[in-house]
VMD Tcl script that builds the backbone (N, CA, C; Angstrom):
set m [mol new atoms 495]
animate dup $m
set s [atomselect $m all]
$s set {name element resname resid chain x y z} {
  {N N UNK 1 A 11.986 -29.761 75.585}
  {CA C UNK 1 A 12.787 -30.205 74.450}
  {C C UNK 1 A 12.917 -29.116 73.449}
  {N N UNK 2 A 12.002 -28.251 73.103}
  {CA C UNK 2 A 12.228 -27.220 72.101}
  {C C UNK 2 A 13.331 -26.332 72.511}
  {N N UNK 3 A 13.331 -25.986 73.847}
  {CA C UNK 3 A 14.358 -25.116 74.358}
  {C C UNK 3 A 15.795 -25.598 74.276}
  {N N UNK 4 A 15.720 -26.974 74.533}
  {CA C UNK 4 A 17.050 -27.675 74.546}
  {C C UNK 4 A 17.653 -27.727 72.923}
  {N N UNK 5 A 16.589 -27.978 72.142}
  {CA C UNK 5 A 16.900 -28.051 70.697}
  {C C UNK 5 A 17.593 -26.698 70.213}
  {N N UNK 6 A 16.885 -25.655 70.716}
  {CA C UNK 6 A 17.449 -24.195 70.270}
  {C C UNK 6 A 18.878 -24.069 70.741}
  {N N UNK 7 A 19.172 -24.502 72.121}
  {CA C UNK 7 A 20.479 -24.377 72.519}
  {C C UNK 7 A 21.541 -25.254 71.805}
  {N N UNK 8 A 21.218 -26.527 71.390}
  {CA C UNK 8 A 22.150 -27.506 70.665}
  {C C UNK 8 A 22.366 -26.893 69.321}
  {N N UNK 9 A 21.282 -26.295 68.645}
  {CA C UNK 9 A 21.542 -25.827 67.406}
  {C C UNK 9 A 22.441 -24.543 67.451}
  {N N UNK 10 A 22.124 -23.619 68.339}
  {CA C UNK 10 A 22.931 -22.535 68.660}
  {C C UNK 10 A 24.460 -22.950 68.882}
  {N N UNK 11 A 24.593 -23.977 69.638}
  {CA C UNK 11 A 26.013 -24.296 69.915}
  {C C UNK 11 A 26.594 -24.858 68.653}
  {N N UNK 12 A 25.901 -25.689 67.959}
  {CA C UNK 12 A 26.446 -26.222 66.586}
  {C C UNK 12 A 26.639 -25.256 65.789}
  {N N UNK 13 A 26.013 -24.145 65.526}
  {CA C UNK 13 A 26.344 -23.028 64.729}
  {C C UNK 13 A 27.461 -22.264 65.178}
  {N N UNK 14 A 27.714 -22.128 66.255}
  {CA C UNK 14 A 28.691 -21.292 66.918}
  {C C UNK 14 A 30.096 -22.213 66.603}
  {N N UNK 15 A 30.116 -23.475 66.983}
  {CA C UNK 15 A 31.297 -24.320 66.667}
  {C C UNK 15 A 31.702 -24.345 65.197}
  {N N UNK 16 A 30.545 -24.571 64.354}
  {CA C UNK 16 A 30.717 -24.403 62.899}
  {C C UNK 16 A 31.260 -23.201 62.492}
  {N N UNK 17 A 30.768 -22.163 62.968}
  {CA C UNK 17 A 31.439 -20.947 62.512}
  {C C UNK 17 A 32.900 -20.794 62.855}
  {N N UNK 18 A 33.191 -21.319 64.164}
  {CA C UNK 18 A 34.679 -21.078 64.551}
  {C C UNK 18 A 35.595 -21.998 63.844}
  {N N UNK 19 A 35.095 -23.256 63.456}
  {CA C UNK 19 A 35.884 -24.040 62.697}
  {C C UNK 19 A 35.873 -23.997 61.226}
  {N N UNK 20 A 34.817 -23.075 60.759}
  {CA C UNK 20 A 34.898 -23.033 59.311}
  {C C UNK 20 A 36.017 -22.700 58.514}
  {N N UNK 21 A 36.940 -21.745 58.758}
  {CA C UNK 21 A 38.060 -21.512 58.023}
  {C C UNK 21 A 38.941 -22.867 57.757}
  {N N UNK 22 A 39.121 -23.742 58.750}
  {CA C UNK 22 A 39.831 -25.086 58.708}
  {C C UNK 22 A 38.958 -26.009 57.868}
  {N N UNK 23 A 37.839 -26.024 58.279}
  {CA C UNK 23 A 36.850 -26.879 57.386}
  {C C UNK 23 A 36.977 -26.698 55.983}
  {N N UNK 24 A 36.799 -25.365 55.729}
  {CA C UNK 24 A 36.797 -25.018 54.167}
  {C C UNK 24 A 38.127 -25.457 53.634}
  {N N UNK 25 A 39.269 -25.170 54.243}
  {CA C UNK 25 A 40.671 -25.644 53.892}
  {C C UNK 25 A 40.660 -27.097 53.667}
  {N N UNK 26 A 39.999 -27.956 54.607}
  {CA C UNK 26 A 40.094 -29.436 54.457}
  {C C UNK 26 A 39.328 -29.877 53.408}
  {N N UNK 27 A 38.204 -29.169 53.020}
  {CA C UNK 27 A 37.515 -29.619 51.915}
  {C C UNK 27 A 38.035 -29.315 50.433}
  {N N UNK 28 A 39.240 -28.515 50.544}
  {CA C UNK 28 A 39.930 -28.245 49.271}
  {C C UNK 28 A 41.031 -29.343 49.126}
  {N N UNK 29 A 40.838 -30.269 48.368}
  {CA C UNK 29 A 41.731 -31.394 48.005}
  {C C UNK 29 A 43.166 -30.794 47.583}
  {N N UNK 30 A 43.263 -29.922 46.736}
  {CA C UNK 30 A 44.564 -29.224 46.353}
  {C C UNK 30 A 45.322 -28.761 47.545}
  {N N UNK 31 A 44.608 -27.937 48.325}
  {CA C UNK 31 A 45.208 -27.194 49.402}
  {C C UNK 31 A 45.787 -28.282 50.456}
  {N N UNK 32 A 44.921 -29.409 50.754}
  {CA C UNK 32 A 45.251 -30.405 51.599}
  {C C UNK 32 A 46.597 -31.126 51.210}
  {N N UNK 33 A 46.609 -31.294 49.937}
  {CA C UNK 33 A 47.962 -31.917 49.342}
  {C C UNK 33 A 49.326 -31.242 49.772}
  {N N UNK 34 A 49.202 -29.857 50.138}
  {CA C UNK 34 A 50.363 -29.116 50.399}
  {C C UNK 34 A 50.757 -29.359 51.887}
  {N N UNK 35 A 49.935 -30.160 52.586}
  {CA C UNK 35 A 50.285 -30.444 54.100}
  {C C UNK 35 A 51.408 -31.609 54.043}
  {N N UNK 36 A 52.336 -31.706 54.928}
  {CA C UNK 36 A 53.484 -32.539 55.053}
  {C C UNK 36 A 53.453 -33.220 56.383}
  {N N UNK 37 A 54.322 -34.030 56.624}
  {CA C UNK 37 A 54.327 -34.892 57.808}
  {C C UNK 37 A 54.803 -34.083 58.954}
  {N N UNK 38 A 55.479 -32.964 58.689}
  {CA C UNK 38 A 55.983 -32.003 59.694}
  {C C UNK 38 A 54.997 -30.953 60.217}
  {N N UNK 39 A 54.465 -31.184 61.391}
  {CA C UNK 39 A 53.390 -30.542 62.099}
  {C C UNK 39 A 53.746 -28.954 62.227}
  {N N UNK 40 A 54.926 -28.590 62.367}
  {CA C UNK 40 A 55.407 -27.138 62.564}
  {C C UNK 40 A 55.287 -26.506 61.321}
  {N N UNK 41 A 55.782 -27.203 60.154}
  {CA C UNK 41 A 55.667 -26.566 58.714}
  {C C UNK 41 A 54.070 -26.327 58.619}
  {N N UNK 42 A 53.325 -27.507 58.830}
  {CA C UNK 42 A 51.914 -27.197 58.552}
  {C C UNK 42 A 51.302 -26.084 59.365}
  {N N UNK 43 A 51.616 -25.921 60.533}
  {CA C UNK 43 A 50.980 -24.851 61.354}
  {C C UNK 43 A 51.421 -23.541 60.772}
  {N N UNK 44 A 52.703 -23.406 60.380}
  {CA C UNK 44 A 53.274 -22.168 59.876}
  {C C UNK 44 A 52.604 -21.818 58.489}
  {N N UNK 45 A 52.480 -22.714 57.536}
  {CA C UNK 45 A 51.921 -22.640 56.344}
  {C C UNK 45 A 50.517 -22.223 56.392}
  {N N UNK 46 A 49.674 -22.935 57.297}
  {CA C UNK 46 A 48.243 -22.644 57.502}
  {C C UNK 46 A 48.106 -21.085 58.030}
  {N N UNK 47 A 48.887 -20.758 58.981}
  {CA C UNK 47 A 48.930 -19.371 59.429}
  {C C UNK 47 A 49.338 -18.352 58.425}
  {N N UNK 48 A 50.294 -18.593 57.634}
  {CA C UNK 48 A 50.769 -17.590 56.589}
  {C C UNK 48 A 49.796 -17.523 55.455}
  {N N UNK 49 A 49.413 -18.684 54.848}
  {CA C UNK 49 A 48.629 -18.626 53.697}
  {C C UNK 49 A 47.135 -18.570 53.871}
  {N N UNK 50 A 46.670 -19.228 54.974}
  {CA C UNK 50 A 45.150 -19.291 55.102}
  {C C UNK 50 A 44.635 -18.523 56.430}
  {N N UNK 51 A 45.403 -17.783 57.186}
  {CA C UNK 51 A 45.226 -17.221 58.429}
  {C C UNK 51 A 44.411 -18.316 59.388}
  {N N UNK 52 A 45.075 -19.520 59.380}
  {CA C UNK 52 A 44.325 -20.506 60.436}
  {C C UNK 52 A 45.302 -20.758 61.440}
  {N N UNK 53 A 44.833 -20.398 62.632}
  {CA C UNK 53 A 45.802 -20.607 63.762}
  {C C UNK 53 A 45.421 -21.611 64.730}
  {N N UNK 54 A 46.085 -21.703 65.786}
  {CA C UNK 54 A 45.744 -22.726 66.877}
  {C C UNK 54 A 44.259 -22.648 67.366}
  {N N UNK 55 A 43.723 -21.361 67.429}
  {CA C UNK 55 A 42.197 -21.266 67.775}
  {C C UNK 55 A 41.312 -22.098 66.872}
  {N N UNK 56 A 41.684 -21.923 65.552}
  {CA C UNK 56 A 40.667 -22.611 64.506}
  {C C UNK 56 A 40.863 -24.100 64.619}
  {N N UNK 57 A 42.227 -24.536 64.856}
  {CA C UNK 57 A 42.543 -26.004 65.215}
  {C C UNK 57 A 41.856 -26.498 66.278}
  {N N UNK 58 A 41.766 -25.863 67.439}
  {CA C UNK 58 A 41.077 -26.195 68.649}
  {C C UNK 58 A 39.630 -26.257 68.338}
  {N N UNK 59 A 39.046 -25.331 67.651}
  {CA C UNK 59 A 37.776 -25.225 67.349}
  {C C UNK 59 A 37.178 -26.483 66.517}
  {N N UNK 60 A 38.165 -27.038 65.637}
  {CA C UNK 60 A 37.855 -28.198 64.701}
  {C C UNK 60 A 37.746 -29.269 65.854}
  {N N UNK 61 A 38.671 -29.491 66.864}
  {CA C UNK 61 A 38.429 -30.568 67.814}
  {C C UNK 61 A 37.001 -30.420 68.520}
  {N N UNK 62 A 36.630 -29.265 68.932}
  {CA C UNK 62 A 35.437 -28.996 69.648}
  {C C UNK 62 A 34.186 -29.283 68.804}
  {N N UNK 63 A 34.338 -28.937 67.485}
  {CA C UNK 63 A 33.342 -29.294 66.433}
  {C C UNK 63 A 33.146 -30.708 66.267}
  {N N UNK 64 A 34.334 -31.456 66.236}
  {CA C UNK 64 A 34.260 -32.824 65.893}
  {C C UNK 64 A 33.581 -33.612 67.184}
  {N N UNK 65 A 34.053 -33.172 68.272}
  {CA C UNK 65 A 33.398 -33.704 69.392}
  {C C UNK 65 A 31.921 -33.472 69.515}
  {N N UNK 66 A 31.387 -32.332 69.249}
  {CA C UNK 66 A 30.051 -31.964 69.228}
  {C C UNK 66 A 29.317 -32.935 68.062}
  {N N UNK 67 A 29.940 -33.045 66.924}
  {CA C UNK 67 A 29.422 -33.901 65.911}
  {C C UNK 67 A 29.307 -35.364 66.400}
  {N N UNK 68 A 30.184 -35.795 67.196}
  {CA C UNK 68 A 30.038 -37.079 67.654}
  {C C UNK 68 A 29.085 -37.258 68.835}
  {N N UNK 69 A 28.821 -36.146 69.404}
  {CA C UNK 69 A 27.772 -36.171 70.607}
  {C C UNK 69 A 26.390 -36.302 70.010}
  {N N UNK 70 A 26.414 -35.478 68.832}
  {CA C UNK 70 A 25.079 -35.419 68.052}
  {C C UNK 70 A 24.654 -36.712 67.126}
  {N N UNK 71 A 25.728 -37.593 67.037}
  {CA C UNK 71 A 25.501 -38.788 66.298}
  {C C UNK 71 A 26.032 -38.824 65.018}
  {N N UNK 72 A 26.704 -37.852 64.533}
  {CA C UNK 72 A 27.281 -37.719 63.263}
  {C C UNK 72 A 28.678 -38.336 63.331}
  {N N UNK 73 A 28.851 -39.686 63.427}
  {CA C UNK 73 A 29.989 -40.392 63.627}
  {C C UNK 73 A 31.151 -40.206 62.411}
  {N N UNK 74 A 30.422 -40.196 61.171}
  {CA C UNK 74 A 31.461 -40.239 60.057}
  {C C UNK 74 A 32.226 -38.698 59.942}
  {N N UNK 75 A 31.380 -37.853 60.322}
  {CA C UNK 75 A 31.819 -36.511 60.412}
  {C C UNK 75 A 32.911 -36.377 61.285}
  {N N UNK 76 A 32.488 -36.886 62.614}
  {CA C UNK 76 A 33.511 -36.785 63.733}
  {C C UNK 76 A 34.766 -37.652 63.532}
  {N N UNK 77 A 34.653 -38.662 62.981}
  {CA C UNK 77 A 35.798 -39.274 62.683}
  {C C UNK 77 A 36.846 -38.674 61.682}
  {N N UNK 78 A 36.292 -38.076 60.625}
  {CA C UNK 78 A 37.013 -37.368 59.617}
  {C C UNK 78 A 37.554 -36.152 60.177}
  {N N UNK 79 A 37.003 -35.356 61.044}
  {CA C UNK 79 A 37.478 -34.190 61.630}
  {C C UNK 79 A 38.540 -34.593 62.656}
  {N N UNK 80 A 38.338 -35.590 63.436}
  {CA C UNK 80 A 39.329 -36.129 64.422}
  {C C UNK 80 A 40.577 -36.435 63.933}
  {N N UNK 81 A 40.393 -37.201 62.536}
  {CA C UNK 81 A 41.671 -37.613 61.938}
  {C C UNK 81 A 42.417 -36.498 61.520}
  {N N UNK 82 A 41.813 -35.378 60.960}
  {CA C UNK 82 A 42.398 -34.228 60.511}
  {C C UNK 82 A 43.056 -33.319 61.590}
  {N N UNK 83 A 42.174 -33.245 62.639}
  {CA C UNK 83 A 42.735 -32.767 63.840}
  {C C UNK 83 A 44.020 -33.098 64.388}
  {N N UNK 84 A 44.176 -34.547 64.263}
  {CA C UNK 84 A 45.276 -35.167 64.914}
  {C C UNK 84 A 46.483 -34.947 63.917}
  {N N UNK 85 A 46.343 -34.716 62.663}
  {CA C UNK 85 A 47.373 -34.313 61.824}
  {C C UNK 85 A 47.938 -33.033 62.068}
  {N N UNK 86 A 47.169 -32.101 62.637}
  {CA C UNK 86 A 47.387 -30.660 62.786}
  {C C UNK 86 A 47.849 -30.341 64.376}
  {N N UNK 87 A 47.388 -31.125 65.362}
  {CA C UNK 87 A 47.411 -31.050 66.778}
  {C C UNK 87 A 48.895 -31.063 67.054}
  {N N UNK 88 A 49.245 -30.289 68.059}
  {CA C UNK 88 A 50.621 -30.302 68.658}
  {C C UNK 88 A 50.657 -30.707 69.997}
  {N N UNK 89 A 49.387 -30.933 70.486}
  {CA C UNK 89 A 49.435 -31.260 71.934}
  {C C UNK 89 A 48.999 -32.748 72.191}
  {N N UNK 90 A 49.937 -33.465 72.698}
  {CA C UNK 90 A 49.917 -34.936 72.674}
  {C C UNK 90 A 48.668 -35.467 73.453}
  {N N UNK 91 A 48.386 -34.882 74.514}
  {CA C UNK 91 A 47.360 -35.276 75.215}
  {C C UNK 91 A 45.959 -35.133 74.431}
  {N N UNK 92 A 45.801 -34.061 73.834}
  {CA C UNK 92 A 44.580 -33.727 73.104}
  {C C UNK 92 A 44.541 -34.629 71.825}
  {N N UNK 93 A 45.660 -34.889 71.346}
  {CA C UNK 93 A 45.742 -35.875 70.166}
  {C C UNK 93 A 45.492 -37.176 70.614}
  {N N UNK 94 A 45.723 -37.658 71.703}
  {CA C UNK 94 A 45.343 -39.093 72.224}
  {C C UNK 94 A 43.948 -39.141 72.419}
  {N N UNK 95 A 43.323 -37.972 72.904}
  {CA C UNK 95 A 42.005 -38.018 73.261}
  {C C UNK 95 A 41.207 -37.963 71.941}
  {N N UNK 96 A 41.745 -37.358 70.776}
  {CA C UNK 96 A 41.012 -37.440 69.580}
  {C C UNK 96 A 41.102 -38.804 68.871}
  {N N UNK 97 A 42.272 -39.518 69.177}
  {CA C UNK 97 A 42.386 -40.828 68.809}
  {C C UNK 97 A 41.401 -41.771 69.347}
  {N N UNK 98 A 41.077 -41.722 70.619}
  {CA C UNK 98 A 40.008 -42.400 71.369}
  {C C UNK 98 A 38.736 -41.958 70.624}
  {N N UNK 99 A 38.507 -40.826 70.576}
  {CA C UNK 99 A 37.174 -40.482 69.910}
  {C C UNK 99 A 37.022 -41.098 68.449}
  {N N UNK 100 A 38.173 -41.097 67.627}
  {CA C UNK 100 A 38.033 -41.697 66.315}
  {C C UNK 100 A 37.812 -43.117 66.450}
  {N N UNK 101 A 38.414 -43.736 67.396}
  {CA C UNK 101 A 38.077 -45.278 67.608}
  {C C UNK 101 A 36.644 -45.501 67.983}
  {N N UNK 102 A 36.060 -44.698 68.840}
  {CA C UNK 102 A 34.779 -44.816 69.195}
  {C C UNK 102 A 33.941 -44.844 67.860}
  {N N UNK 103 A 34.009 -43.598 67.222}
  {CA C UNK 103 A 33.272 -43.400 65.983}
  {C C UNK 103 A 33.405 -44.564 65.025}
  {N N UNK 104 A 34.432 -45.030 64.788}
  {CA C UNK 104 A 34.487 -46.127 63.926}
  {C C UNK 104 A 33.913 -47.370 64.329}
  {N N UNK 105 A 33.931 -47.604 65.639}
  {CA C UNK 105 A 33.145 -48.671 66.151}
  {C C UNK 105 A 31.741 -48.429 65.921}
  {N N UNK 106 A 31.239 -47.388 66.282}
  {CA C UNK 106 A 29.892 -47.057 66.165}
  {C C UNK 106 A 29.363 -47.113 64.645}
  {N N UNK 107 A 30.220 -46.819 63.719}
  {CA C UNK 107 A 29.951 -47.019 62.318}
  {C C UNK 107 A 30.066 -48.487 61.850}
  {N N UNK 108 A 30.652 -49.335 62.723}
  {CA C UNK 108 A 31.047 -50.791 62.399}
  {C C UNK 108 A 31.943 -50.863 61.267}
  {N N UNK 109 A 32.935 -49.853 61.252}
  {CA C UNK 109 A 34.017 -50.083 60.339}
  {C C UNK 109 A 35.199 -50.822 61.164}
  {N N UNK 110 A 35.097 -52.149 61.049}
  {CA C UNK 110 A 35.928 -52.951 61.967}
  {C C UNK 110 A 37.273 -52.903 61.511}
  {N N UNK 111 A 37.782 -52.912 60.135}
  {CA C UNK 111 A 39.139 -52.984 59.864}
  {C C UNK 111 A 39.711 -51.647 60.225}
  {N N UNK 112 A 39.162 -50.452 59.897}
  {CA C UNK 112 A 39.573 -49.019 60.363}
  {C C UNK 112 A 39.744 -49.106 62.004}
  {N N UNK 113 A 38.760 -49.498 62.660}
  {CA C UNK 113 A 38.605 -49.477 64.087}
  {C C UNK 113 A 39.854 -50.431 64.662}
  {N N UNK 114 A 40.126 -51.523 63.966}
  {CA C UNK 114 A 41.315 -52.424 64.433}
  {C C UNK 114 A 42.626 -51.675 64.172}
  {N N UNK 115 A 42.808 -50.987 63.237}
  {CA C UNK 115 A 43.991 -50.013 62.968}
  {C C UNK 115 A 44.176 -49.020 63.923}
  {N N UNK 116 A 43.041 -48.306 64.264}
  {CA C UNK 116 A 43.070 -47.402 65.433}
  {C C UNK 116 A 43.309 -47.963 66.802}
  {N N UNK 117 A 42.843 -49.173 66.965}
  {CA C UNK 117 A 43.060 -49.971 68.155}
  {C C UNK 117 A 44.483 -50.254 68.439}
  {N N UNK 118 A 45.194 -50.683 67.284}
  {CA C UNK 118 A 46.624 -51.076 67.294}
  {C C UNK 118 A 47.440 -49.699 67.533}
  {N N UNK 119 A 47.097 -48.719 66.918}
  {CA C UNK 119 A 47.738 -47.405 67.049}
  {C C UNK 119 A 47.735 -46.905 68.570}
  {N N UNK 120 A 46.511 -47.182 69.154}
  {CA C UNK 120 A 46.356 -46.690 70.515}
  {C C UNK 120 A 47.145 -47.610 71.575}
  {N N UNK 121 A 47.257 -48.954 71.075}
  {CA C UNK 121 A 48.116 -49.989 71.902}
  {C C UNK 121 A 49.501 -49.586 71.898}
  {N N UNK 122 A 50.009 -49.224 70.694}
  {CA C UNK 122 A 51.442 -48.654 70.493}
  {C C UNK 122 A 51.680 -47.575 71.376}
  {N N UNK 123 A 50.666 -46.606 71.320}
  {CA C UNK 123 A 51.039 -45.316 72.045}
  {C C UNK 123 A 51.078 -45.475 73.670}
  {N N UNK 124 A 49.993 -46.458 74.097}
  {CA C UNK 124 A 49.831 -46.808 75.530}
  {C C UNK 124 A 51.247 -47.634 75.922}
  {N N UNK 125 A 51.714 -48.530 75.156}
  {CA C UNK 125 A 52.932 -49.281 75.537}
  {C C UNK 125 A 54.037 -48.272 75.564}
  {N N UNK 126 A 54.253 -47.321 74.582}
  {CA C UNK 126 A 55.466 -46.380 74.481}
  {C C UNK 126 A 55.339 -45.278 75.396}
  {N N UNK 127 A 54.335 -44.731 75.682}
  {CA C UNK 127 A 54.137 -43.525 76.486}
  {C C UNK 127 A 54.625 -43.645 77.871}
  {N N UNK 128 A 55.143 -42.642 78.456}
  {CA C UNK 128 A 55.408 -42.595 79.866}
  {C C UNK 128 A 54.367 -41.878 80.555}
  {N N UNK 129 A 53.668 -42.562 81.335}
  {CA C UNK 129 A 52.466 -41.985 82.152}
  {C C UNK 129 A 52.960 -41.431 83.384}
  {N N UNK 130 A 51.922 -40.623 83.900}
  {CA C UNK 130 A 52.379 -39.778 85.189}
  {C C UNK 130 A 52.362 -40.761 86.402}
  {N N UNK 131 A 51.540 -41.861 86.171}
  {CA C UNK 131 A 51.516 -42.847 87.344}
  {C C UNK 131 A 51.175 -44.200 86.662}
  {N N UNK 132 A 51.608 -45.192 87.346}
  {CA C UNK 132 A 51.301 -46.667 86.760}
  {C C UNK 132 A 49.765 -46.919 86.784}
  {N N UNK 133 A 48.973 -46.066 87.739}
  {CA C UNK 133 A 47.487 -46.398 87.649}
  {C C UNK 133 A 46.881 -45.797 86.310}
  {N N UNK 134 A 47.323 -44.677 85.804}
  {CA C UNK 134 A 46.997 -44.169 84.572}
  {C C UNK 134 A 47.181 -45.114 83.329}
  {N N UNK 135 A 48.369 -45.605 83.405}
  {CA C UNK 135 A 48.666 -46.553 82.187}
  {C C UNK 135 A 47.736 -47.913 82.358}
  {N N UNK 136 A 47.390 -48.343 83.537}
  {CA C UNK 136 A 46.728 -49.519 83.895}
  {C C UNK 136 A 45.133 -49.216 83.366}
  {N N UNK 137 A 44.624 -47.883 83.715}
  {CA C UNK 137 A 43.450 -47.514 83.344}
  {C C UNK 137 A 43.338 -47.374 81.731}
  {N N UNK 138 A 44.342 -46.723 81.060}
  {CA C UNK 138 A 44.338 -46.806 79.759}
  {C C UNK 138 A 44.356 -48.272 79.130}
  {N N UNK 139 A 44.873 -49.013 79.490}
  {CA C UNK 139 A 45.001 -50.557 79.035}
  {C C UNK 139 A 43.785 -51.160 79.221}
  {N N UNK 140 A 42.932 -50.744 80.412}
  {CA C UNK 140 A 41.606 -51.404 80.623}
  {C C UNK 140 A 40.579 -50.937 79.747}
  {N N UNK 141 A 40.746 -49.614 79.362}
  {CA C UNK 141 A 39.812 -49.023 78.427}
  {C C UNK 141 A 40.050 -49.563 77.072}
  {N N UNK 142 A 41.219 -49.967 76.563}
  {CA C UNK 142 A 41.692 -50.470 75.335}
  {C C UNK 142 A 40.985 -51.713 75.315}
  {N N UNK 143 A 41.189 -52.534 76.346}
  {CA C UNK 143 A 40.511 -54.087 76.463}
  {C C UNK 143 A 39.066 -53.872 76.149}
  {N N UNK 144 A 38.541 -52.938 76.896}
  {CA C UNK 144 A 37.045 -52.746 76.792}
  {C C UNK 144 A 36.617 -52.610 75.355}
  {N N UNK 145 A 37.065 -51.559 74.698}
  {CA C UNK 145 A 36.821 -51.075 73.328}
  {C C UNK 145 A 37.175 -52.347 72.451}
  {N N UNK 146 A 38.095 -53.028 72.574}
  {CA C UNK 146 A 38.650 -53.969 71.735}
  {C C UNK 146 A 37.550 -55.049 71.652}
  {N N UNK 147 A 36.786 -55.239 72.676}
  {CA C UNK 147 A 35.820 -56.265 72.705}
  {C C UNK 147 A 34.785 -56.213 71.497}
  {N N UNK 148 A 34.249 -54.967 71.309}
  {CA C UNK 148 A 33.620 -54.501 70.237}
  {C C UNK 148 A 34.076 -54.909 68.850}
  {N N UNK 149 A 35.410 -54.692 68.767}
  {CA C UNK 149 A 35.989 -54.885 67.524}
  {C C UNK 149 A 36.295 -56.377 67.256}
  {N N UNK 150 A 36.935 -57.139 68.312}
  {CA C UNK 150 A 37.180 -58.502 68.156}
  {C C UNK 150 A 36.028 -59.543 67.944}
  {N N UNK 151 A 34.948 -59.088 68.602}
  {CA C UNK 151 A 33.886 -59.943 68.398}
  {C C UNK 151 A 33.113 -59.689 66.961}
  {N N UNK 152 A 33.440 -58.716 66.422}
  {CA C UNK 152 A 32.932 -58.587 64.999}
  {C C UNK 152 A 33.856 -58.544 63.772}
  {N N UNK 153 A 35.157 -58.697 64.112}
  {CA C UNK 153 A 36.227 -58.803 63.158}
  {C C UNK 153 A 36.317 -60.238 62.637}
  {N N UNK 154 A 36.723 -60.353 61.435}
  {CA C UNK 154 A 36.810 -61.882 60.914}
  {C C UNK 154 A 37.947 -62.685 61.733}
  {N N UNK 155 A 38.956 -62.021 61.942}
  {CA C UNK 155 A 40.001 -62.694 62.712}
  {C C UNK 155 A 40.193 -62.341 64.138}
  {N N UNK 156 A 39.214 -61.759 64.700}
  {CA C UNK 156 A 39.186 -61.165 66.053}
  {C C UNK 156 A 39.427 -62.083 67.228}
  {N N UNK 157 A 38.981 -63.281 67.102}
  {CA C UNK 157 A 38.960 -64.131 68.355}
  {C C UNK 157 A 40.516 -64.704 68.677}
  {N N UNK 158 A 41.274 -64.634 67.479}
  {CA C UNK 158 A 42.566 -64.972 67.807}
  {C C UNK 158 A 43.547 -63.757 68.158}
  {N N UNK 159 A 43.040 -62.670 67.624}
  {CA C UNK 159 A 43.714 -61.433 68.122}
  {C C UNK 159 A 43.457 -61.034 69.491}
  {N N UNK 160 A 42.260 -61.238 69.909}
  {CA C UNK 160 A 41.975 -60.729 71.279}
  {C C UNK 160 A 42.831 -61.502 72.272}
  {N N UNK 161 A 43.355 -62.606 71.907}
  {CA C UNK 161 A 44.109 -63.456 72.898}
  {C C UNK 161 A 45.652 -62.735 72.897}
  {N N UNK 162 A 46.079 -62.461 71.895}
  {CA C UNK 162 A 47.218 -61.635 71.733}
  {C C UNK 162 A 47.280 -60.416 72.500}
  {N N UNK 163 A 46.139 -59.629 72.366}
  {CA C UNK 163 A 46.033 -58.433 73.123}
  {C C UNK 163 A 45.913 -58.585 74.611}
  {N N UNK 164 A 45.082 -59.561 75.088}
  {CA C UNK 164 A 44.927 -59.845 76.491}
  {C C UNK 164 A 46.219 -60.452 77.099}
  {N N UNK 165 A 47.060 -60.862 76.330}
  {CA C UNK 165 A 48.311 -61.456 76.934}
  {C C UNK 165 A 49.281 -60.478 76.937}
}
mol reanalyze $m
mol bondsrecalc $m
mol representation Tube
mol addrep $m
């Protein structure tokens, strides 16, 4: 266990160092206000002004994923939210949304989890999948995760019927 702890701490430190420029930027409220809805503008602005590129953005995803795996769900949810605002890869963005949903459920933030669930539902309904099987599988996972929300949310029992129909 001691050896494993050393490995985990070393990996955490490496991921933290790789994501540090972007994390520092995200902690500066004035700098974050400069971001716009246009992802291409944001990527260009981050690169020009702060020397933050795709490698640091990808490092933020890895750092958030590791935070989730270590049980820091609030940090993971925050970083995954920020990652989605900067990510240009739709598959990776979808993966980050699933991670944020799981983190919100584990923190028992039912209202936010319900918002993320509805966002995922919209994406699954509108996205063209490579095969019908992939879409069915995504809908099954959506139904699975929704059970945690609907059985803990105030109006969940009526909303579960709408989702399952």
